[in-house]
N, C-alpha and C positions, 0 to 999 in steps of 0.2 A: 137091853143094851142096843144101841144103834150100830151094831157091827155089820160090816159088809164083807162078804167073802171075796177073795182075790179072783175067783172064777167069774164074778159079775163085772169085772173090770171092762170087758169088751162092751157090755151094754152101756156102762157109763161113758165109754169113748164115743159111742154112737149117739147117745141121747143126753149129752152133757147139759144143754140148755134146759131140758126137761128136769134134770136133776136139780139145777139151781132154782128152777121155778118151784119145785116141791119143797126145797129147803126154806125158801121164802126170802124176799129182799127186805121185809119189814120186821125181821126178828131182832132179838137183842144183839146177836153177834154182828150182823151187817149194819144195823143202825148206829151202834156205838163206834164201829170202825169208820163208817162214813163221817160221823161227827168229828172224830179225832183228826182224820185226814183233812177234813174241810178246814178246821181251825189252823192246822199246821200249814196248809197251803196258803191261807190268808197271810200268815206271818212271813212266809217265803215271798209272796207277791209284794208285800210292803217293802221288803228289803231290795227287791228288784228295781222298784221305782223311787226309792228313798233319796237317790242323788238329786232329784228335782229340788229337794229342800236342803239336803246336806251341803250341796255345792251351788246353792242358789246365788245368782248375781245380785249384788247389793249396790245401790247408787253411791257413788264416791267422787271425791275430788282430791286434788293434790293438797296435802297438809300445809297449813299456813303457820309460819313461825309465830309463837305467842309474843315475842319481843317486837315483831313487826306491827302487830295490832296495837300494842302499848305505845310504840313510837308514833304511829299515825294519830292515835287519839290525843296524845299529849301535844304533839307538834301542831296539828291542824284544828284541835279543839272541837271535835265532834266524835260521836260514838261509832264504833265499827259495826257495819251492817252487811247484809248480803250484797249490797251494791259495791262496797269496797272489795269484798271477797271476789267478785266477778272480774276485778281488774288485776288480779295477781297472776294471770296467765294469758296466753294467746287464745283467740276464739277460733273454733273449728266447726263448720256447719251451723253457725249461729249459736253455738254453745261453748261454754268455757272448756278448754281442753282438760282432760282428766289424766293425761300422760306427760304434758309439758307445763312448765311454769317459768315465770321470770325469776332470775336469780335474786336472792335477798339483797345483795349489795346494790344492784341496780334499782330495786324498789325503794331503798333507803335514800336514793339520790333524786327522786322525782319530787316535784312541788306539790303543794296541797291542792292546786288547781286540778291536777291529774286525779287525785283521790275523790274530788268532788264531782268532776264532769267527765273524766276519762280522756280529756284532751291532753295529748302528750306533745311537749315542745322540746327541741334539742335532739339529742341522740336517742335512737331506738333502744328499747329495753332488750337485754340479752336473755336468751332462753336456756333452760336446762331440763334434763329428764327428771321426772319425779322419783323420789326414793321412799317417800312416806305418803300415806293417804289417810284421809278422814272419811268415815263411812256413815251413811244415813241408817241409823238403827231403828227407825220407826216401824219397819216391816219385819226385819230379821235382827235379833240381838247379835248373833254370830253365825257364820257359816265357814266352811273350809276356805272360801274366798277371802274373808276378812282375816282369818287366822294366818294364812300363808301369803296374803297379798297377791292372789292370782288375778291380776289386772294388767292392762296394757300389754307389754310384750309377753306376759305370762297368761294372758286370757285364754289362749288356745288350750292350755292345760286343763281348763275347767271341763272340757269335753272328754278328757281321758278316763275319769272314773267310770262314767257310763259306758264308754267304749270298751274298756277292759272288762267291765261287768258283763257286757254282751258277748265278748269273746269267751269269758268263762261260761256263760250260758250255752254258747255253741259247743265248747269242749265238754261241758257236763251233759248236754243232750246226746252227744255221740257216745260218750263213755257209758252213760246210764242206759241208753238204748241197747247197746251191745251187752252190757253187764246184766241187765234185767233178763235177757234171754239166756245168758250163760249161767248166772248165779241165782236168779230168782227175783221176782218183783219185790217181795218183802225185804230181802237183803239190800237191794239198791235203794229202796226208800229209806231204810234205817241208816245206811251210810250217808246218804244225802242229808238226812236230818242232823246227823252228828257234825258233818262238814259245815252246814249252815250255822249251827249253834256256836261252834268254836270261832269261826271267822267273822260272823256278824258281831260278836262280842268284842273281838280284837279291833274292829274298825274304830271304836271310840278312843283307843289307847295308843294308837300309832301316830306319831307326829311327823315321820319322814314320808314325804309325798310318794316316792317311788315304791316304798314298802306298802303304803296305803293302797296303791293301785293293784299290787299283787293280791292283797287281802280281798279287795272288791272283786277281783277275778274269781277267787275261790268262793266268795258269797254267791256269785252267779252259778258256779258249778253245783253248789248244794241246792240252791233255790229251784233251778230247772229240773234237777234230778227228782225232786218231790213231785213236780207236775208230770213228768214223763212216766215214771214208774207208778205214780198214783192213779193216773187215768187208765193205764193198761191194767193195773190191778183191779180197779173198780169195775172196768168193763168185763173182765173175765169172771168175776164172782156175782154178776148181776144177770138176771134173766132177760130175755129179749124184750118182754113187755115193758120193763122198767129201766132199760139201759139208757134211753134218752133222758129221762128225768134225772137219774143219778149223775150222768155226765154233765148235764146243764147245771146241776147243783155245784159240782166241783168247778165248773167254768165261772160261775157267778162269784166264786171266792175272790177273783181278781178285782171285780168291781167293788165288792164290799171292802176289800183290802185297801183300795185306793181312796175310798171315802173315809175310812178310819185314818189313813195316812194324812189326808188333808186336815182332819180334826186334830190329830196328835201334833202335827206341825204348827197348827194355829195356836194350840195351847202351850206348846213348848217351842220357843223361837231360838233356842241354843242348840246347835247341831250335835254337840257332844251328848247332851242328855236325851235329845230326840232319838239318837241311835241306840242308846241304852233301852229306851222304851220299846224299840223295835227288835231288840235282841234278847234281853233277859228272859221274857216270858217263854221263849222257845225251849229253855232248859226244862221247864215243867212238863212239856209235852212228850219228851223222850220216853220216860217210863210208861206213860199211858199207851203210847203206840206199841211199844214192845210187848206189853201185857195183852192188849186187845187184838193184835193182828196175828195172822197165820199166813203161811205161804199159799199162793194161788194154786188150788188143786188142778186147775186146767193146765198150768205150766208144768207142774210136777208130772202130770200124765203124759204131756208131750215129750218129756225127758225120760220116760220109762220108769219113773220112780213111783211104782204102783202103791207100795205100802205107805209111803209118805202122803200120797194123794188120798188114799183111803182114810188115813188118820185125820187129815185136814178136813175132809168132808164130814167125818164123824163128829169132829169138834164143832163145826158150824151148825150141824143139825142138832146136836145136844144143847148148845147154848140157845139156839132158836126154838127149842122145845118141839122139834118135829122128829118123827120116826122115819129115818131114811129107809129102813127095811120095807116099809109099806110101799115105797116107790117100786121096788122090785117084785113084791108079791102080786101087784096088779097085772103082771105079765105072765103069770103061771099058766093061765088058760088062753093066752093070746097067741094064736098061731102066726100072726103077722110078724111078731118079734121072736119067733122060734129059732131053732138051730139054723134054719136056712138063711135067715137074715144075718145072724152072727157070722156065718161063713162068708157072706158078702163083705162084711166089714173087714175081714182078714184077707180079702182078695188081692188081686194084683195091684189095685189102687193103693192099698195100705203098704204093700211091699215096696211099691215104687216111690212112695212119698214119706213113709215113716223112717227117714234116714236123718242123721245129724245134719242140721242146717247151720250155715254160717252167713255172715253179712254179705259176702260176695254173691250168694245165691240170688239176692235182690237184683243184681246187675247181670248175672248170667242168664236168668230166665227172661225170655223176650216179653212175656206178658207183664211180669213184675217190673221190668225195666221201663216199659212205656208208661205204666201206671205211676211209677215212682217219679219219673221226670215231670209229669203233670202235677203230681202232689208237691214236689219240691218247689215248683214255681208258686203254687197257691199258698203254701206255707210261707215262702219268702214274702209274697205280696201282702198277705193279711197281717203278718207281724210287722212288716215295714210300715204299713199304714197305721196299725194299732198303736205302736210305740211312737211313731212320728207325730200323731195327733195328741197323744198323752203327754209326751215330753216337750211338745212345742206350745204348751199352754201359756208360756211366758210371753209369746208374741201377741197374745190376745189382750185387749184392753181390759182393765178392771183388776180386782183383787185376786192375787195368784192362788190363794187358798180356796176362794169361792169358785174360780175357774176350774181348778183341778177337781174340786168336789163335783161340779156339774158334769165335767167330762166323764167322771166315774159313775155318777148317778144315771146317766143315759144308758149305761150298760145293763142296768137292772131290767127295764122293759125289753131290751134287746135279747137278753138271755131267757127271760120268762116267755117272751113271744116266740122265740125259736123252739121252745119245747113243744108247743102246740103245732107249729107249722111243720117241723121236720117229722113229727109223728103222723100228721095227716097228709102232708104233701110229699115228703121225702127229703133225703139229705142233699142230693145233687141240685134240684131246682131251687132249694132254699139258699144254698151257698151262692149259686149263680145270681139270683135276683138281688140278694143283699149286697154282693160285690158291685153289681151294676148300679144300684142306687147310690152306694157310697161314691163310686167313680163319677157319676153325673153331678152329684152335689159338689164334690171337690173341684171338678172341672169348671163349674159355674163361678168359682172364685175369681177366674180370669176376667169376668164381666162386672164384678162388684168393686167399687172404689173403697179405699181404706177409710174414707169419710163416713162409711155406713157400717160401723162396727156391729150393730145388732144383726144385720143380715149375714155378715161374715161368721159371727158366732153361731147363728142358727144353722148355716150350711155345714160348719164344722161339726156341730152336735149331731146332725142327721148323718153325716159321713161316718162319725164315730159309732152311731147306732148300727149302721149297715155293716161296718167292718167288725164290730163286736159280735153281731149275730153270726157272721161268717166264721170268726175265730172260734166261737163256742161250738160250731158244727164240725169244723175241720178235724178236731181231735177225735171225736167219736167216729166220723166218717173214715178216717185213716185207720183207726183200730179195727174197724169192721171190714176193711179191704184186705189187710195182710193176714196170712195164715198164722196160726198160733206159734209155730216154731220161730217165725220171723217177725212177730208182731212188735216186740220190744225194739228190735233192730229198726224196723220200718218207721215206727213212731219216733224213735231217737234220731235217725238220720233226717227225717222230715223236720223235726224240731231243730236240728242243727242248721238246716237251710233257713229256718225261721229266724234264727239268731243272726245269720248273715244279713237278713232283712232288717233286723233291729239295728245292726251296726251301720248299714247303708242309710237307714232313716236319719241317723245323726248327721251324716254328710249332706243329705237332702235338706235338712233343717238349716244348714249353713247357707243355702241358697237364699234364705231370707235376707241376707246382707245385700243382695242384688235387688230383690223385690219382696215385700212382705208376704204376698200371696203365692209366690212362685213355688214354694215347697208343696203347698196344697194342690196345685195344678199337677205337679209331677206325681203325687200320690193318686190323683184321680185317674191318670192314664194307667198306672200300675193296677189299680183295682178293676177297671173295666176289662183289661186283658185277662185277668184272673177269672172274672165271671164267665167269660166265653170259653176258656180252656177247660173248665171243670165239666162241661157238657160231654166231653169225650170219655168220661169214666162211667162205670156201671152204677146203678142204684142199689143200695143195700137195705132199704126199708123192708122190715118184716122177715129178713133172711137170717138164718143162723150164722154164727161166726164161722168163717172158713177154718177148718182144722189143718188142712194140707195145701200145698201149692196147687195140686190138682183142683181143689175146690175153688180157689181164686181164679184159675184159668177158665173154669166153666162159668163162673160169674161174669168174667170179662167177655167171654165168647158170646153169651146170650144177653148182653146189655142192649137196651133200646137206644137207638141213635136218632130217631125222628123227633122233631120238636113236639109234636102232638103227644107222643108217648112220654116225653120227658116232663112236660109242663101241665098236661091235662090228666087229672086223676083217672084211674081205670074205671071207677064207678060212673064218673061223668061221661067218659067216652062211650060206655055201654048204653047209657040212657039216651045219648044223642044218636046212636047208630040205628 
């Protein structure tokens, strides 16, 4: 039996990363849990970005009365063509207005000369506001825009589904961050999964727009809850050596999700059925997760739930076919980990820090407060740019499905490359350089004309590459900076700031009405500033997760602040000295 006595709990507390290393990250328990969480987060991510296609804009024009077409063909003796259609309304910016048309009575009174040449004699035609529209269904069979006529004076409403979803993501990140520290990682992940399942399915069946918005907000709550609690959960049950790989695997779920979303949207052009494809499969994942998962033993230990922590560790070890008792047996003759060391673990440090923690502790503690402010901005920046570039693919020339697929595809090398770089170089310099590269490329958009779409697309793809690499690092980096009792709170609040960035990105995208490249330039400034500010934080490469506030304070106190120590690996510095 892999039983652990309660007396050994002190040793677990001091050597938790070693315990997880002994249990193994590649066993049946962890692999199947990673796999289930990976697939679930993929479906959650697809629902976050689904509004790109569910509420896609469709080319349209004012509907033309059928009896007008028949009248012109019979009276003027020629067939109705697009040339005649272009004469049914006023011209705005060299295009036929999609919001105004000439009244049918005035069009019936014009001569055949007008329908042939467009030359109008006599009185001017009277205008009226369109009440019906015809849509070009060559790209999308139906979207929420075509079903509810969200055009002209209602066009601003097309931004609301994504805006409310981002607000839901903000709300969910805060609630799940606090909840995962209070009620547990597994509990919050399970609740988020149920919320996403219910409200994603309801999206297809609600025809009242304002209720639809509330449902999309709840979809955001559930989807981000999976990400926040999932990353914290995976970080805590993974050993130091494999933490980067596992984190990047979870982060790559977004890029894979967006590629599948582009494929599903290409194959199914009706928004109702597309949403069913994105929601129904989630139902099958609920029982798998509930069966394969267990509560984070590290969290249980931080809450003083020793028996539950021991049961969780025993289950992980049993399923992974490792003998956990062997981990403790190796210390029998080891004087270094004798009673003296255990006494140190229960010293004043533990007494001072092993107290119940609340969200306010993040702001009360000077070190946590400074670190958090820097992290807040970086999360805001990276998410603002990430979603800004993802959701603004419609401004790029070409096929919307292909553009969205390419924007997602570039994330794969960004995530894979980040694994090697942050393991060899560190978290801080990787985030810095990637943000600076993204900023420079997007700022270059101010020098490229719209007549060079290939250059613009390449700059956007490189910018997306950089911001994706930063995004994939920031989750892990944040989880490694906050102590265990505040880790869920910290990641949750940072993720909340990220969702503010997501909402702001929608407002920045609207600047495209002034200049097509202006949103990208704004994103460039935001990215460059984030790259510089991250240098003020400590590096966490190779360090154990901080278990207490004191651990985090020591990490921050002994951080390197010189550029040489931040960007030049220690091995290279020693060889050059």
